[in-house]
N, CA, C and O atoms as CSV, one atom per row, in Angstrom:
chain,resi,resn,atom,element,x,y,z
A,1,MET,N,N,-48.853,18.078,28.642
A,1,MET,CA,C,-48.831,17.185,27.107
A,1,MET,C,C,-49.629,15.594,27.758
A,1,MET,O,O,-50.251,14.850,26.999
A,2,ALA,N,N,-49.579,15.512,28.181
A,2,ALA,CA,C,-49.956,14.142,28.838
A,2,ALA,C,C,-51.494,13.802,28.585
A,2,ALA,O,O,-52.064,12.734,28.359
A,3,ALA,N,N,-51.962,15.151,28.710
A,3,ALA,CA,C,-53.566,14.596,28.072
A,3,ALA,C,C,-53.482,14.733,26.135
A,3,ALA,O,O,-53.982,13.971,25.308
A,4,ALA,N,N,-52.572,16.126,25.888
A,4,ALA,CA,C,-52.695,15.763,24.674
A,4,ALA,C,C,-52.361,14.617,23.951
A,4,ALA,O,O,-53.180,14.290,23.092
A,5,ASP,N,N,-51.259,13.852,24.093
A,5,ASP,CA,C,-50.573,12.667,23.920
A,5,ASP,C,C,-51.772,11.630,23.516
A,5,ASP,O,O,-51.973,11.214,22.374
A,6,GLU,N,N,-52.750,11.199,25.029
A,6,GLU,CA,C,-53.877,10.599,25.186
A,6,GLU,C,C,-54.694,11.031,24.418
A,6,GLU,O,O,-54.871,10.141,23.587
A,7,LEU,N,N,-55.590,12.259,24.087
A,7,LEU,CA,C,-55.983,12.927,23.000
A,7,LEU,C,C,-55.955,12.337,21.482
A,7,LEU,O,O,-56.844,12.051,20.680
A,8,THR,N,N,-54.373,12.278,21.447
A,8,THR,CA,C,-53.736,12.007,19.561
A,8,THR,C,C,-54.746,10.313,20.016
A,8,THR,O,O,-55.868,9.856,19.800
A,9,LYS,N,N,-53.697,9.965,20.609
A,9,LYS,CA,C,-53.696,8.067,20.472
A,9,LYS,C,C,-55.312,8.309,20.166
A,9,LYS,O,O,-55.412,8.324,18.940
A,10,ALA,N,N,-56.198,8.442,20.575
A,10,ALA,CA,C,-57.852,8.252,21.042
A,10,ALA,C,C,-58.085,9.250,19.372
A,10,ALA,O,O,-59.186,9.777,19.211
A,11,GLY,N,N,-57.509,9.341,18.779
A,11,GLY,CA,C,-57.957,10.028,17.712
A,11,GLY,C,C,-59.053,11.446,17.839
A,11,GLY,O,O,-60.104,11.727,17.262
A,12,ALA,N,N,-58.326,12.065,18.766
A,12,ALA,CA,C,-58.993,13.570,18.887
A,12,ALA,C,C,-58.293,14.713,19.017
A,12,ALA,O,O,-57.950,15.295,20.046
A,13,ILE,N,N,-58.002,15.143,17.229
A,13,ILE,CA,C,-56.900,15.629,16.664
A,13,ILE,C,C,-57.017,17.247,17.632
A,13,ILE,O,O,-56.161,17.936,18.187
A,14,LEU,N,N,-58.362,17.365,17.490
A,14,LEU,CA,C,-58.631,19.019,17.429
A,14,LEU,C,C,-58.667,19.462,19.294
A,14,LEU,O,O,-58.459,20.555,19.820
A,15,LEU,N,N,-59.046,18.013,19.979
A,15,LEU,CA,C,-59.424,18.629,21.072
A,15,LEU,C,C,-57.579,18.235,21.469
A,15,LEU,O,O,-57.180,18.891,22.431
A,16,SER,N,N,-56.704,17.453,20.955
A,16,SER,CA,C,-55.696,17.232,21.390
A,16,SER,C,C,-54.825,18.400,20.572
A,16,SER,O,O,-53.674,18.511,20.995
A,17,ILE,N,N,-55.189,19.304,19.454
A,17,ILE,CA,C,-54.756,20.642,19.398
A,17,ILE,C,C,-54.467,21.769,20.676
A,17,ILE,O,O,-53.490,22.473,20.934
A,18,ASP,N,N,-55.659,21.605,21.270
A,18,ASP,CA,C,-56.251,22.401,22.139
A,18,ASP,C,C,-54.928,22.574,23.277
A,18,ASP,O,O,-54.130,23.506,23.374
A,19,ALA,N,N,-55.035,21.233,24.126
A,19,ALA,CA,C,-54.688,20.711,24.848
A,19,ALA,C,C,-52.726,21.164,24.715
A,19,ALA,O,O,-51.925,21.296,25.640
A,20,THR,N,N,-52.531,21.278,23.438
A,20,THR,CA,C,-50.686,21.087,23.277
A,20,THR,C,C,-51.114,22.958,23.409
A,20,THR,O,O,-50.595,23.668,24.270
A,21,ALA,N,N,-51.855,23.342,22.657
A,21,ALA,CA,C,-51.743,24.859,22.594
A,21,ALA,C,C,-51.625,25.533,24.233
A,21,ALA,O,O,-50.824,26.304,24.760
A,22,HIS,N,N,-52.703,24.902,24.655
A,22,HIS,CA,C,-52.135,25.010,25.940
A,22,HIS,C,C,-51.194,24.939,27.197
A,22,HIS,O,O,-51.155,25.720,28.148
A,23,ALA,N,N,-50.521,23.923,26.992
A,23,ALA,CA,C,-49.092,23.594,27.402
A,23,ALA,C,C,-48.511,24.295,27.010
A,23,ALA,O,O,-47.953,24.923,27.910
A,24,ALA,N,N,-48.114,24.819,25.502
A,24,ALA,CA,C,-46.695,26.038,25.096
A,24,ALA,C,C,-47.436,27.251,26.448
A,24,ALA,O,O,-46.825,27.693,27.420
A,25,ALA,N,N,-48.744,27.500,26.098
A,25,ALA,CA,C,-48.894,29.212,27.091
A,25,ALA,C,C,-48.323,28.607,28.527
A,25,ALA,O,O,-47.545,29.202,29.273
A,26,ILE,N,N,-48.826,27.433,28.719
A,26,ILE,CA,C,-48.723,28.046,30.725
A,26,ILE,C,C,-47.223,27.473,30.664
A,26,ILE,O,O,-46.910,27.068,31.783
A,27,TRP,N,N,-46.342,27.330,29.858
A,27,TRP,CA,C,-44.501,27.052,29.661
A,27,TRP,C,C,-43.968,28.514,29.306
A,27,TRP,O,O,-43.002,29.060,29.837
A,28,LYS,N,N,-44.491,28.851,28.664
A,28,LYS,CA,C,-44.012,30.381,27.934
A,28,LYS,C,C,-44.391,31.066,29.313
A,28,LYS,O,O,-43.336,31.330,29.889
A,29,LEU,N,N,-45.463,31.449,30.048
A,29,LEU,CA,C,-46.050,31.802,31.095
A,29,LEU,C,C,-44.584,31.324,32.636
A,29,LEU,O,O,-43.888,32.124,33.263
A,30,ARG,N,N,-44.613,30.227,32.719
A,30,ARG,CA,C,-43.403,29.527,34.037
A,30,ARG,C,C,-42.094,30.045,33.432
A,30,ARG,O,O,-41.197,30.181,34.264
A,31,GLY,N,N,-41.616,30.539,31.473
A,31,GLY,CA,C,-40.543,31.133,31.481
A,31,GLY,C,C,-39.924,29.648,31.221
A,31,GLY,O,O,-38.896,29.401,31.851
A,32,ASN,N,N,-40.191,29.120,30.776
A,32,ASN,CA,C,-39.637,27.410,30.271
A,32,ASN,C,C,-39.707,27.532,28.851
A,32,ASN,O,O,-40.692,26.876,28.512
A,33,SER,N,N,-38.990,28.200,27.525
A,33,SER,CA,C,-39.288,28.853,26.548
A,33,SER,C,C,-38.638,27.130,25.921
A,33,SER,O,O,-39.494,26.742,25.127
A,34,ARG,N,N,-38.034,26.568,25.972
A,34,ARG,CA,C,-37.812,25.102,25.901
A,34,ARG,C,C,-38.576,24.058,25.523
A,34,ARG,O,O,-38.448,23.317,24.549
A,35,LYS,N,N,-40.024,24.074,27.064
A,35,LYS,CA,C,-40.561,23.106,26.335
A,35,LYS,C,C,-41.941,24.280,25.935
A,35,LYS,O,O,-43.102,23.873,25.963
A,36,ALA,N,N,-41.705,25.305,25.682
A,36,ALA,CA,C,-42.846,25.874,25.264
A,36,ALA,C,C,-42.645,26.009,23.587
A,36,ALA,O,O,-43.490,26.207,22.714
A,37,THR,N,N,-41.352,25.844,23.505
A,37,THR,CA,C,-41.379,25.706,21.518
A,37,THR,C,C,-41.490,24.371,21.459
A,37,THR,O,O,-41.998,24.072,20.379
A,38,PHE,N,N,-41.217,23.283,22.216
A,38,PHE,CA,C,-41.381,21.553,22.173
A,38,PHE,C,C,-43.062,21.264,21.901
A,38,PHE,O,O,-43.531,20.220,21.448
A,39,CYS,N,N,-43.749,22.366,22.268
A,39,CYS,CA,C,-44.999,21.934,22.465
A,39,CYS,C,C,-45.780,22.700,21.330
A,39,CYS,O,O,-46.747,22.137,20.815
A,40,LEU,N,N,-45.386,24.013,20.899
A,40,LEU,CA,C,-45.567,24.579,19.864
A,40,LEU,C,C,-44.845,23.412,18.192
A,40,LEU,O,O,-45.257,23.207,17.050
A,41,ARG,N,N,-43.986,23.091,18.774
A,41,ARG,CA,C,-43.083,22.297,17.361
A,41,ARG,C,C,-44.383,20.948,16.951
A,41,ARG,O,O,-44.810,20.769,15.810
A,42,ASN,N,N,-44.832,20.114,18.223
A,42,ASN,CA,C,-46.129,19.858,18.224
A,42,ASN,C,C,-47.339,19.532,17.858
A,42,ASN,O,O,-47.792,18.466,17.439
A,43,LEU,N,N,-48.203,21.356,18.210
A,43,LEU,CA,C,-48.342,22.163,17.762
A,43,LEU,C,C,-49.248,21.786,16.028
A,43,LEU,O,O,-50.232,21.252,15.516
A,44,GLU,N,N,-47.620,22.780,15.676
A,44,GLU,CA,C,-47.582,22.399,13.948
A,44,GLU,C,C,-47.826,21.003,13.834
A,44,GLU,O,O,-49.005,20.733,13.607
A,45,ARG,N,N,-47.142,20.159,13.917
A,45,ARG,CA,C,-47.529,18.552,13.319
A,45,ARG,C,C,-48.710,18.289,13.836
A,45,ARG,O,O,-49.167,17.335,13.207
A,46,LEU,N,N,-49.567,18.690,14.788
A,46,LEU,CA,C,-50.759,18.286,14.525
A,46,LEU,C,C,-51.500,19.116,13.962
A,46,LEU,O,O,-52.628,18.656,13.784
A,47,ARG,N,N,-51.353,20.227,13.570
A,47,ARG,CA,C,-52.433,21.665,12.106
A,47,ARG,C,C,-52.104,20.876,11.406
A,47,ARG,O,O,-52.954,21.034,10.530
A,48,GLU,N,N,-51.338,19.884,10.983
A,48,GLU,CA,C,-50.873,19.118,9.628
A,48,GLU,C,C,-52.130,18.679,9.490
A,48,GLU,O,O,-52.947,19.368,8.880
A,49,GLN,N,N,-52.595,17.019,10.239
A,49,GLN,CA,C,-53.218,16.244,10.690
A,49,GLN,C,C,-54.893,17.190,9.749
A,49,GLN,O,O,-55.690,16.905,8.855
A,50,CYS,N,N,-54.626,18.381,10.711
A,50,CYS,CA,C,-56.724,18.667,10.314
A,50,CYS,C,C,-56.746,19.703,9.246
A,50,CYS,O,O,-57.011,20.771,9.797
A,51,GLU,N,N,-56.656,19.796,8.524
A,51,GLU,CA,C,-56.110,20.123,7.014
A,51,GLU,C,C,-57.382,21.565,7.046
A,51,GLU,O,O,-58.452,21.592,6.438
A,52,GLY,N,N,-56.735,22.770,8.069
A,52,GLY,CA,C,-56.965,23.742,7.989
A,52,GLY,C,C,-58.007,24.139,9.245
A,52,GLY,O,O,-58.251,25.301,9.569
A,53,ALA,N,N,-58.553,22.992,9.864
A,53,ALA,CA,C,-59.255,23.322,10.777
A,53,ALA,C,C,-59.147,24.464,12.017
A,53,ALA,O,O,-58.110,24.366,12.674
A,54,TRP,N,N,-60.043,25.492,12.408
A,54,TRP,CA,C,-59.170,26.515,13.493
A,54,TRP,C,C,-60.212,26.153,14.614
A,54,TRP,O,O,-61.410,26.030,14.362
A,55,THR,N,N,-59.699,25.999,15.814
A,55,THR,CA,C,-60.083,26.577,17.028
A,55,THR,C,C,-59.724,28.003,17.924
A,55,THR,O,O,-58.725,28.328,17.284
A,56,PRO,N,N,-59.812,28.678,18.585
A,56,PRO,CA,C,-60.058,29.602,19.397
A,56,PRO,C,C,-59.070,29.904,20.077
A,56,PRO,O,O,-58.898,31.080,20.396
A,57,ILE,N,N,-58.163,28.885,20.469
A,57,ILE,CA,C,-56.957,28.671,21.234
A,57,ILE,C,C,-55.517,28.405,20.194
A,57,ILE,O,O,-54.394,28.242,20.670
A,58,LEU,N,N,-55.768,28.402,18.954
A,58,LEU,CA,C,-55.402,28.830,17.941
A,58,LEU,C,C,-54.458,30.040,17.605
A,58,LEU,O,O,-53.337,30.502,17.391
A,59,ALA,N,N,-55.646,30.163,17.715
A,59,ALA,CA,C,-55.684,32.203,17.477
A,59,ALA,C,C,-54.652,32.790,18.074
A,59,ALA,O,O,-53.996,33.755,17.680
A,60,THR,N,N,-54.517,32.028,19.249
A,60,THR,CA,C,-52.941,33.209,20.520
A,60,THR,C,C,-51.993,31.886,20.865
A,60,THR,O,O,-51.285,31.794,21.868
A,61,ALA,N,N,-52.130,30.865,19.806
A,61,ALA,CA,C,-50.812,30.093,19.671
A,61,ALA,C,C,-49.802,30.706,18.766
A,61,ALA,O,O,-50.081,30.788,17.569
A,62,GLY,N,N,-48.515,31.202,19.263
A,62,GLY,CA,C,-47.638,31.437,18.768
A,62,GLY,C,C,-46.560,30.740,17.803
A,62,GLY,O,O,-46.711,29.530,17.635
A,63,THR,N,N,-45.794,31.190,17.338
A,63,THR,CA,C,-44.756,30.008,16.849
A,63,THR,C,C,-43.928,29.393,17.239
A,63,THR,O,O,-44.124,29.444,18.453
A,64,SER,N,N,-42.938,28.706,17.058
A,64,SER,CA,C,-41.340,28.900,17.293
A,64,SER,C,C,-40.600,29.832,17.031
A,64,SER,O,O,-40.724,30.499,16.004
A,65,ALA,N,N,-39.967,29.975,17.659
A,65,ALA,CA,C,-38.520,31.633,17.315
A,65,ALA,C,C,-37.621,31.022,16.232
A,65,ALA,O,O,-37.348,29.853,15.958
A,66,PRO,N,N,-37.214,32.317,15.656
A,66,PRO,CA,C,-36.874,31.769,14.446
A,66,PRO,C,C,-35.344,31.519,14.523
A,66,PRO,O,O,-34.806,31.972,15.533
A,67,LEU,N,N,-34.682,30.981,13.775
A,67,LEU,CA,C,-32.724,31.349,13.856
A,67,LEU,C,C,-32.363,32.253,12.851
A,67,LEU,O,O,-32.576,32.537,11.672
A,68,THR,N,N,-31.537,32.673,14.119
A,68,THR,CA,C,-30.782,34.062,13.188
A,68,THR,C,C,-30.259,32.850,11.851
A,68,THR,O,O,-30.490,31.642,11.797
A,69,THR,N,N,-29.350,33.903,10.693
A,69,THR,CA,C,-28.395,33.449,9.944
A,69,THR,C,C,-27.522,32.202,10.410
A,69,THR,O,O,-27.509,30.976,10.301
A,70,ARG,N,N,-26.646,33.465,11.119
A,70,ARG,CA,C,-25.737,32.721,12.222
A,70,ARG,C,C,-25.707,31.522,12.877
A,70,ARG,O,O,-24.759,30.818,13.226
A,71,GLU,N,N,-27.370,31.347,13.034
A,71,GLU,CA,C,-27.672,30.137,13.946
A,71,GLU,C,C,-27.994,28.644,13.266
A,71,GLU,O,O,-27.837,27.478,13.627
A,72,LEU,N,N,-28.632,29.445,11.860
A,72,LEU,CA,C,-28.836,28.435,10.751
A,72,LEU,C,C,-28.054,28.476,10.218
A,72,LEU,O,O,-28.133,27.421,9.588
A,73,GLU,N,N,-26.944,29.086,9.821
A,73,GLU,CA,C,-25.346,28.142,9.193
A,73,GLU,C,C,-24.830,27.134,10.425
A,73,GLU,O,O,-24.563,25.932,10.404
A,74,ILE,N,N,-24.812,27.745,11.095
A,74,ILE,CA,C,-23.929,26.796,12.031
A,74,ILE,C,C,-24.832,25.732,12.578
A,74,ILE,O,O,-24.195,24.971,13.305
A,75,ALA,N,N,-26.314,25.369,12.456
A,75,ALA,CA,C,-27.033,24.720,12.406
A,75,ALA,C,C,-26.636,23.306,11.289
A,75,ALA,O,O,-26.364,22.127,11.515
A,76,LEU,N,N,-26.778,24.182,9.930
A,76,LEU,CA,C,-26.440,23.389,8.969
A,76,LEU,C,C,-25.348,22.735,8.674
A,76,LEU,O,O,-25.394,21.777,7.902
A,77,LEU,N,N,-24.022,23.213,9.327
A,77,LEU,CA,C,-23.060,22.870,9.735
A,77,LEU,C,C,-22.849,21.693,10.465
A,77,LEU,O,O,-21.934,20.890,10.281
A,78,VAL,N,N,-24.122,21.602,11.663
A,78,VAL,CA,C,-24.060,20.870,12.279
A,78,VAL,C,C,-24.603,18.968,11.666
A,78,VAL,O,O,-24.222,17.820,11.895
A,79,THR,N,N,-25.295,19.409,11.116
A,79,THR,CA,C,-26.154,18.385,10.270
A,79,THR,C,C,-25.606,17.796,9.351
A,79,THR,O,O,-26.086,16.868,8.701
A,80,GLU,N,N,-23.858,18.620,9.144
A,80,GLU,CA,C,-23.278,17.649,7.785
A,80,GLU,C,C,-22.285,17.402,8.419
A,80,GLU,O,O,-21.220,17.609,7.836
A,81,GLY,N,N,-22.223,16.749,10.167
A,81,GLY,CA,C,-21.155,16.288,10.808
A,81,GLY,C,C,-19.907,17.216,11.556
A,81,GLY,O,O,-18.984,16.932,12.319
A,82,HIS,N,N,-20.259,18.122,11.092
A,82,HIS,CA,C,-19.077,18.840,11.856
A,82,HIS,C,C,-19.155,19.536,13.209
A,82,HIS,O,O,-20.089,20.194,13.668
A,83,THR,N,N,-17.715,19.183,13.866
A,83,THR,CA,C,-17.848,19.271,15.206
A,83,THR,C,C,-17.559,20.964,15.280
A,83,THR,O,O,-17.013,21.737,14.494
A,84,ASN,N,N,-18.217,21.149,16.655
A,84,ASN,CA,C,-17.609,22.478,17.090
A,84,ASN,C,C,-16.473,23.443,16.922
A,84,ASN,O,O,-16.580,24.481,16.270
A,85,SER,N,N,-15.523,23.107,17.459
A,85,SER,CA,C,-13.896,22.963,16.520
A,85,SER,C,C,-14.048,23.469,15.434
A,85,SER,O,O,-13.993,24.680,15.220
A,86,GLU,N,N,-14.305,22.419,14.439
A,86,GLU,CA,C,-14.024,22.635,12.865
A,86,GLU,C,C,-15.004,23.963,12.428
A,86,GLU,O,O,-14.716,24.934,11.728
A,87,ILE,N,N,-16.316,23.602,13.143
A,87,ILE,CA,C,-17.143,24.872,12.609
A,87,ILE,C,C,-16.597,26.199,13.019
A,87,ILE,O,O,-16.566,27.132,12.218
A,88,ALA,N,N,-16.112,26.322,14.395
A,88,ALA,CA,C,-15.759,27.968,14.935
A,88,ALA,C,C,-14.321,28.435,14.067
A,88,ALA,O,O,-13.897,29.576,13.886
A,89,GLU,N,N,-13.761,27.167,13.621
A,89,GLU,CA,C,-12.866,27.785,12.679
A,89,GLU,C,C,-12.939,27.911,11.095
A,89,GLU,O,O,-12.205,28.474,10.283
A,90,GLN,N,N,-14.146,27.143,10.967
A,90,GLN,CA,C,-14.161,27.184,9.334
A,90,GLN,C,C,-15.046,28.778,8.987
A,90,GLN,O,O,-15.449,29.367,7.984
A,91,LEU,N,N,-15.038,29.015,10.545
A,91,LEU,CA,C,-16.284,30.774,10.417
A,91,LEU,C,C,-16.129,31.871,11.176
A,91,LEU,O,O,-16.831,32.821,11.521
A,92,ASN,N,N,-14.557,31.336,11.424
A,92,ASN,CA,C,-13.111,32.238,12.174
A,92,ASN,C,C,-14.539,32.891,14.154
A,92,ASN,O,O,-14.716,33.797,14.969
A,93,LEU,N,N,-14.860,31.997,13.880
A,93,LEU,CA,C,-15.569,32.560,15.446
A,93,LEU,C,C,-14.838,31.443,16.648
A,93,LEU,O,O,-14.196,30.471,16.252
A,94,SER,N,N,-15.038,31.737,18.188
A,94,SER,CA,C,-14.174,31.003,19.294
A,94,SER,C,C,-15.627,29.925,19.090
A,94,SER,O,O,-16.812,30.013,18.772
A,95,LYS,N,N,-14.408,28.684,19.598
A,95,LYS,CA,C,-15.392,27.420,19.985
A,95,LYS,C,C,-16.329,27.784,21.108
A,95,LYS,O,O,-17.311,27.050,20.991
A,96,ARG,N,N,-16.458,28.535,22.077
A,96,ARG,CA,C,-17.338,29.412,22.682
A,96,ARG,C,C,-18.235,29.844,22.047
A,96,ARG,O,O,-19.397,29.441,22.007
A,97,THR,N,N,-17.678,30.834,21.419
A,97,THR,CA,C,-19.189,31.308,20.392
A,97,THR,C,C,-19.765,29.862,19.746
A,97,THR,O,O,-20.790,29.366,20.214
A,98,VAL,N,N,-19.471,29.602,19.298
A,98,VAL,CA,C,-20.133,28.213,18.567
A,98,VAL,C,C,-21.004,27.418,19.448
A,98,VAL,O,O,-22.199,27.257,19.199
A,99,ASP,N,N,-20.403,26.911,20.493
A,99,ASP,CA,C,-20.827,26.493,21.397
A,99,ASP,C,C,-22.479,27.226,22.565
A,99,ASP,O,O,-23.345,26.591,23.166
A,100,ASN,N,N,-22.276,28.623,22.437
A,100,ASN,CA,C,-23.522,29.376,22.437
A,100,ASN,C,C,-24.521,29.564,21.993
A,100,ASN,O,O,-25.537,29.970,22.557
A,101,HIS,N,N,-24.322,29.229,20.679
A,101,HIS,CA,C,-24.471,29.278,18.951
A,101,HIS,C,C,-25.846,28.433,19.875
A,101,HIS,O,O,-26.832,28.738,20.546
A,102,LEU,N,N,-25.054,27.081,19.325
A,102,LEU,CA,C,-25.683,25.601,20.063
A,102,LEU,C,C,-26.344,26.076,21.106
A,102,LEU,O,O,-26.414,24.916,21.511
A,103,ILE,N,N,-26.718,26.482,21.662
A,103,ILE,CA,C,-27.614,26.595,23.275
A,103,ILE,C,C,-28.966,27.179,22.601
A,103,ILE,O,O,-30.155,26.860,22.579
A,104,SER,N,N,-28.076,28.298,22.013
A,104,SER,CA,C,-29.479,29.117,21.694
A,104,SER,C,C,-30.521,28.131,20.823
A,104,SER,O,O,-31.732,27.925,20.905
A,105,ILE,N,N,-29.456,27.621,19.945
A,105,ILE,CA,C,-30.610,26.680,18.833
A,105,ILE,C,C,-31.610,25.723,19.403
A,105,ILE,O,O,-32.772,25.504,19.062
A,106,PHE,N,N,-30.902,25.225,20.319
A,106,PHE,CA,C,-31.285,24.307,21.092
A,106,PHE,C,C,-32.807,24.706,21.585
A,106,PHE,O,O,-33.880,24.155,21.337
A,107,ARG,N,N,-32.477,25.963,22.440
A,107,ARG,CA,C,-33.752,26.288,23.197
A,107,ARG,C,C,-34.990,26.755,22.163
A,107,ARG,O,O,-36.183,26.469,22.267
A,108,LYS,N,N,-34.228,27.685,20.979
A,108,LYS,CA,C,-35.357,27.693,19.629
A,108,LYS,C,C,-35.878,26.768,19.499
A,108,LYS,O,O,-37.073,26.686,19.783
A,109,LEU,N,N,-35.242,25.826,19.066
A,109,LEU,CA,C,-36.029,24.584,18.705
A,109,LEU,C,C,-36.678,23.349,19.472
A,109,LEU,O,O,-37.178,22.455,18.790
A,110,GLY,N,N,-36.692,23.264,20.797
A,110,GLY,CA,C,-37.114,22.858,21.685
A,110,GLY,C,C,-36.116,21.279,21.873
A,110,GLY,O,O,-36.735,20.298,22.284
A,111,ILE,N,N,-34.918,21.159,21.621
A,111,ILE,CA,C,-34.316,20.000,21.461
A,111,ILE,C,C,-32.870,20.007,22.652
A,111,ILE,O,O,-32.351,20.925,23.287
A,112,GLU,N,N,-32.603,18.694,22.573
A,112,GLU,CA,C,-31.404,18.514,23.299
A,112,GLU,C,C,-30.330,18.235,22.984
A,112,GLU,O,O,-29.423,18.275,23.815
A,113,SER,N,N,-30.089,17.836,21.574
A,113,SER,CA,C,-29.034,17.186,21.609
A,113,SER,C,C,-28.882,18.165,19.987
A,113,SER,O,O,-29.564,19.083,19.531
A,114,ARG,N,N,-27.485,17.335,19.389
A,114,ARG,CA,C,-27.043,18.125,18.015
A,114,ARG,C,C,-27.776,16.693,17.665
A,114,ARG,O,O,-28.663,16.897,16.836
A,115,ARG,N,N,-27.711,15.743,17.922
A,115,ARG,CA,C,-28.382,15.004,16.733
A,115,ARG,C,C,-30.187,15.200,16.157
A,115,ARG,O,O,-30.756,14.946,15.096
A,116,GLU,N,N,-30.617,15.755,17.432
A,116,GLU,CA,C,-32.134,16.383,17.226
A,116,GLU,C,C,-32.014,17.210,15.841
A,116,GLU,O,O,-32.713,17.136,14.830
A,117,ILE,N,N,-30.869,18.041,16.137
A,117,ILE,CA,C,-31.104,19.448,14.949
A,117,ILE,C,C,-31.497,18.884,13.815
A,117,ILE,O,O,-32.645,19.180,13.483
A,118,LYS,N,N,-30.589,17.765,12.719
A,118,LYS,CA,C,-31.005,16.935,11.119
A,118,LYS,C,C,-32.233,16.911,11.420
A,118,LYS,O,O,-33.005,17.629,10.784
A,119,LYS,N,N,-32.795,15.923,12.655
A,119,LYS,CA,C,-34.226,15.486,12.495
A,119,LYS,C,C,-35.103,16.821,12.105
A,119,LYS,O,O,-36.046,16.829,11.313
A,120,THR,N,N,-34.588,17.951,12.834
A,120,THR,CA,C,-35.902,19.164,13.380
A,120,THR,C,C,-35.595,19.964,11.836
A,120,THR,O,O,-36.666,20.121,11.251
A,121,LEU,N,N,-34.661,20.389,11.210
A,121,LEU,CA,C,-34.582,21.142,10.333
A,121,LEU,C,C,-34.275,20.369,8.865
A,121,LEU,O,O,-33.855,21.104,7.971
A,122,VAL,N,N,-34.462,18.879,8.537
A,122,VAL,CA,C,-34.247,18.416,7.219
A,122,VAL,C,C,-35.683,17.248,7.479
A,122,VAL,O,O,-35.676,16.187,8.103
A,123,LYS,N,N,-36.468,17.708,6.976
A,123,LYS,CA,C,-38.314,17.116,7.122
A,123,LYS,C,C,-38.127,16.448,5.394
A,123,LYS,O,O,-39.072,15.880,4.846
């Protein structure tokens, strides 16, 4: 990803896309889905800057895992400022179940905190 960042700074967006896609594939092979998803999210942002340009590596690059309906419901409640206990009570779940869903949300979105959920979901 360091190479991709340098390429982006230099204005070589297509090369940065290739580097980012390769980084995502490497992280996926190593079993680190959080870092792979982070790379894929960056890849999507870079693609928007290239107005539909295509490179061979993009054909093999996947997309981030979608949230389940329950995960999305919990994520949206987090963006509204609810605590895990409040979410558990509102959805008739245990706090531990909400905690587990949040761990899954973080992994799928490639983020590490509740604060990042809002940045990720609300664009």
